[in-house]
N, C-alpha and C positions, 0 to 999 in steps of 0.2 A: 504494500500500500504506500504509494508515494504521490498520490494526487492531493494537491493543496489548493484550497479556495482562497483567493485574495479578494477581499471586498475593497472597492476603490482602486482596482488594479490598473486603471487607465489614467490615474492621477499622477502627480509628480513623484512622490516617494513610492507609491504603489508600482508604477511602471519600472522604476529602477530595481525594486525588490523582485518583481516578476522575472526580470532579466537575470538577476543573481540566482534565483531559485532554479530557473531553467539551466543555467550554466553549471549548476551543482546536481543535475540529474533528476529534478522534480518535474512531474506532470502538473501544469498549472492551469486553472480556470479562474475566471474573474467575474465579479458582479460589479457593474458600474453603470449608472443611469445617465452619465455625462452632464449632470446638472452643474458640476464644478470641475469638469475635466474635458478632454478632447479625444477625438478619434485619431488625431495626428500621432499620438504616442504609440498607438497600436502598430502603425507602420514601422516606427522606429524599433520597437521590440522585435519585430520580424526580421528587420535588416541586421540587427546585432546577433540574434540567436539562430536565424534560419528557420524559426518555428512560428506558426500562427498562434496567437492567443485566442482561445474561445472565450468571448465575453457575453454575459447575459445582461441586456439592458433592462435592469429591474430597479425599481425604487424600493429600497429596503424597508420603507415605512409601510409598504403593502405586504402584509404577512403571507397571503395566499401565493402571490407571485414569487416571493422569497422561498417559500416552502417547496414550490415546484422545482426550483433549481436543485434542492437536496434530493427530491424524489428521483430526478433524472441522474444524479451522481451519488450513488449509494456507497462509493468506495473512497470517500474523502478521509484522508488521514489527519488533516489539520487545517486550521483556518488562521489567516492573518487578517485582522479587521482594521482597515484604514478608514473606510468610508465615513466621513464626517465633515461638517463645515469647520473651518479652522482659522478664520480671520479674527484676531482679537478685537480690532476696532469695530468691525461689523457686529460682533457679538454684543458689544456695549450698546450699540444703536438698536439692535434687533434681538433682544434676549430670547423672546419666545420662539423665534425661528430656530435658534441654536438648541434650546432645550427640547423642542419637538423633534427636530431632525436627528440630533446626535443620540438622544436617549431611546427614541422609538426604534431606530435602526439597530442599535445594540440589543435591545430586548428581543426583537424579532429574530435576530441571528441566534441568540442564546436559546430561544425556544426550539429552534431547529437543531442546534447542537445537542440539546437534551433528547429530543425525539429520535434523532438519527444516530445517537451515540458517537458523536465525533470526539475523539479522545484528547486532542491537543488544540490549544487556543492561544494565539499570540495577539496582544492588544497594543495598538498604536496610542501610547499615552504621551505625556508632555511634561516638561519641567514646570509648566504653569501650575501643576498640582502643589508645588511647594509654596505658592504665593510669593510674598516678598521675604526671602530668608534672612535670618539674623547672622548666620555664620556661613562663610564660603571657604572652600567649595562645598556644594551640597552632596551628601551621601544618600544612599537609599534609606538610611535611618533618620534623615533630617525630618523634623516635624512638618506636617502639612498645615500651613497657615491658611487663613481665608483667601480664596482665589480672588485675584484682582480683576477678573473679567468673567462674564457668563461662559465663554469658551473654556476657561480654566476650570470653572465649576462643573461643566459637563464631564471633563476628564476625571475630576475627583469623584463625582457620582458614579461614573462608569467603572472606575477601579473598585469602588465599594460593591457595586453590583456583581462584578466578576469574582471578587473575593468570596462573597457570600454564596454565590452560585457554585463555585468550585468546592465548597465545603460539603455540599449535599448531593453532588453529582460525580460522575466518573471522570469529568474533564480535568486535565492539568493545564494550568494557565501561566503565561508569562506576561508581565506588564513592562513594556519598554518605554521608559521616560526619556524622550530625546529632546535635545536642546534646540539649536537653530540650523536645520538642514539647508544647505545652499549648494550652488554649483550645478554641473551637468555631467552626464556620462562621458568618459574620456573619448568615446567613439564619436561624439557630437551627433548622435542619432536621437537621443531623448534628453529632455530638460524641462524646465518649468515654463509653463505658458499661462500666466495669469489671465483670467477672463475679466475684462474691465480694468480699472485702475489698480495697479499692484498694491497689495496691503503689506507686503514684506519688503525688507530693506534691499536685498540684492537685486531683485527684479526692478525695483525703483531706480537703483543705480544704473543698471545696464540699459533700461529704457530711456533714461535721461541722457546717457552717454551717446546713444545712437540717434537721439533726436526725436524719439517717439513721444517723450515728455519734455516740455520746455525747460523744466526746472524741478529739482526735488527738495524736499524739506527734511532737515534733521530735527526731530521732535525733542527739543530741549538740549541746552548746552550748559545748564546751571546745576546739574546733579553733582553729588559729592563723589566724583571719580577723577581720574588723573587728567582728563581733558574736558570734563563737564558733560560728556555725552554718555548714554547708557552703555553698560557692559553686558555682552552676551557671549555665549559659547557657540561659535559657528563651526559646523561640522559638515564635511562633504557628504552629499546625498548617497554616493556609492558606498561610503563607509557605513552609513546608517542601514542601507539596504542589506549589506552582507551580515550585519548583526541579526537581522530577522531570519536569515537562513541558518545561522549558527544557533539561534534560539530554538528553531524547529528541530534541528538535528539533536540538540540537547534533550528536548522532550521525547523525541522518537527513540532515543537511546535509553530512556528512563533514568536519566541522570539527576533529575530534579529531586531535591530533598524534601520539598514542600509542595502542596497542591497549587499554590499560587506564589510565584516568585517575581521579584522586581529588579530591574537593571537600569542604571543610568547610561545613556548614550550621548556622550559629549567628548570633546578633545581634552577637557581639563584645563583649557586656557581661556581666560576671559579677554575678550577683545572689544574695544570701544567702537561705537558707530563711526567716529571720525577716523579711527585706525583702519577700519574696513575700507572706507573711501580712499584713504591713502594707498592701501595695498592694491585696490583696483586701478588707481591712477598709475601706479608703478608698472603693473603688468600690461595695461592697455595702451599707455602713452596718451590717454585722453584726460584732459582737465575737466573735472565734473562741475557742472553748474548747480550749486546748491545754496540754500539759505538756512539760517538757524531760525526755527519756529518755536512755538510754545510746546510745553509738555503735552503728551497725548494720553487721554484717559485709558486706563488699563495697563499702561507700561510700568514695569518695576525698574528700580535703579540699576541693579546688577544681579546676574546669576551665571554661575558656571559650575561644571560638574566635577565630582570625583568619580572617575570611571573604572577604578581598580577592580571592582567586583566583576564587571563584565569582562575585563581583560583576563583576570585570573580564572574565572569560572567557565566562560564561553570560549576562551582563547581568541578573543577579539583584538585586532590591532588596527590602529589608525594609519592609513596610507597617505592621506592628502593633507597638505598644510593650507594656510589661508591664501597664499598666492595661487596654489593649484585651484582652490575654490573659485577665486576671481577669474582666473584664466579660462577655466571651462565654462563658467557662467557667461563670460564675454563672447567666447567662441559660439556658444549656443544662441545668444541674442543676435549675433550677426547672421547666423543661419536662418533664424526666425524671420528677420527682416528681409534677407536676400530671397528666400523662397516664399515669402508672404504667407507664413504658416497661420497667422491669426485669421486671415480671410479664408484660407483653406479650411480652418477649423469651423468658422461660421457657416460655410457652405455645407460641411459634412453634418452639422447639427440641425440643419433645417428639416 
């Protein structure tokens, strides 16, 4: 049994994980309704792996449609659940949208996990579950403070649901709390394609550099940090993707000591927003047009990971540094512009 279901498999992190799984011998299927993703990455997955990804265009909030996928695929050995809305700022503005989408999708998937006896479950969690931490770097034992955004709250709630669910079912679960995934696959065949104005830092940088956006804003330069801008732990998306493969292999080999385990996925290095901009300017040769704006609701001052548990237990290693992240993100942005992938996406979704 090596069939893996990836929900949100056509999204940014999902697509990179699908590639990593396929390259490690897994048979992968996906559920993705394209509400926040694109069909463009399906083509990229095939170009990298030489395999077509079977995707079910299903809204996970529809239980009957979701269940039908499990009825058709009764040999699923594990699930990686990505499918969720993920923009912190949008979640502050539209909290009900986030609570409805993220929680209903998870609950419907877990109902199917229970009915069809799926033994292994890996959840895409986030460092937002820590809230605004008092001590850095954060470890898996760091206390969960109140989430700073509805998005973060949905991740906290989801973790609680999965913990309680694993206690009374046969499922073994891993919660992967990752920090700030950026960059693109080194093949330049898949990467991040924000629909609408980018909510995350690196797409905002690359879209500004290429002229898609006239200017970008750094939200706050008066924080208590070394240059006044927020500190985050940026990690290459391919490093994140491989950790999901390792987590599944760990569960499939029955190495887990507990029914539900947690791993931080970050580089362990805190980098400021202004340092990220500087790294981008160095690798691209482009001077970025940006202004300093007001602080943004939902943002915390600083957070970065202690990743030692994932390194020691899963055998996970970081391959890419901040310049690699910026270099691959810039190469991908140039491809998106040159091949007009945004319009290709819009056509494919009609």
